[in-house]
N, C-alpha and C positions, 0 to 999 in steps of 0.2 A: 387504504384507498378511500376516496371520498365520492360524493354523488357526482361531481364533475368528471372524475375518472371513469366511473361506471357509464356515464353518458357518452364519453369519448369512445369507450369500448363498444357500446351499443351502436354507435354510428358506423362502425366498420365490421361488426360481427354479424352472425346469423343465429337465430334461435333454432334450437333443436329439442325434441322431446325424447327422453331416454326412459325406457321401460324399467320397472323395478327388477333388479337382479342383473341387468345388463352391465358389462364392464366397459368403462369409458377409456381407461388407461391401464396398460400393463408395464411392469418394470422392464427396462431395456429397450423399449420402443424409442425411436427418435421423436423428440418433441416437435410436433408440427404447429403447435399453437397452445392457447390456454382456453379455459372455460370459466365462466362466471355462473354460479348457481343462482337461478332466478326463483325457482320453486322446488321444494322437495329436499331430500337428504341423501348425501353420498357418504360412503365409508372409504376412508383413506387408510390403506394397509402398507406399513413399511416394516422392515425387519425389527425396528425398535418399538413401534407402537401401532395401535389402531385407533382412529378417532373419526367422529362423524362431523360433517360440515353441512351448513345449510345456506339459505338465501343470503346473497351478498358476498359469499366467500369465493375466492379465486383458487382454481386448481389447475395443475399442469404447468405452472409458471417456473418451477424450479429448473426444468430441462432447458428453458429458454436462456437461463443465466449460467448453466453449467458448461464446463469446457467441452465435454463430449456430446452435449445436447441430448442426452438420453433420460428417459423417465426413471424416477427413483422409487415410485410407489405404484400400487395397484389401487385403482379407484372404481368402485362399484356403486350403482344406484341401489339404495335400500328402500326407496319409495319411487314412484314415478317422479321423474325429475325434468324440469324445464331449464335448459342452460343456454347461455350465450357463448357460441364458439367463435374464437378470434384467431385467425391465422397468424403464424409466426411473423410473416412479412409486415402485416398490419401492426402487430405489437412493436416490432422494431422501428417502424415509421413513427408511431406515437412516442416512443422513447426518444428518438432522434429529434423530434419536433418540440418536445417538452421535457426538459431535464428534470423538472420537479416530478412529473409523472413517472419517469424512469426511477427516480429515487424512491418514491412511494411504493412502486411495484417491487423494487429490490428489497425494501424494508419488509414487505409481506413475506418474501422469500427467506430473508434472514431470520425472521421471527419463527417461521415454520420450521426451519432447520434446527433452531434452538429448542423447539418444543417436541421435536421428533424423538 
């Protein structure tokens, strides 16, 4: 994803502050949208791996592209985190309006699946 993609997400999203230790995503939940980490660090735990992600990283997008629409990882703030929360409907609209955006977002998803 590039700066223009992040700007498009900022235009339709809402900022939120997540306290250190708080869980943003639990496996099995229905994916209601995605988050962009603006500040801080989150830990993504899957059955295969645990990794930390920071500013500029997108989380929660896998559920938006999966058949069942469910979360596949647990995501917890390891520091105080500022995120941009973008609702599923807004993400779907951005993807429908801009095929290249949809491709870049799905590329993030594919790369994440390969590294999991």
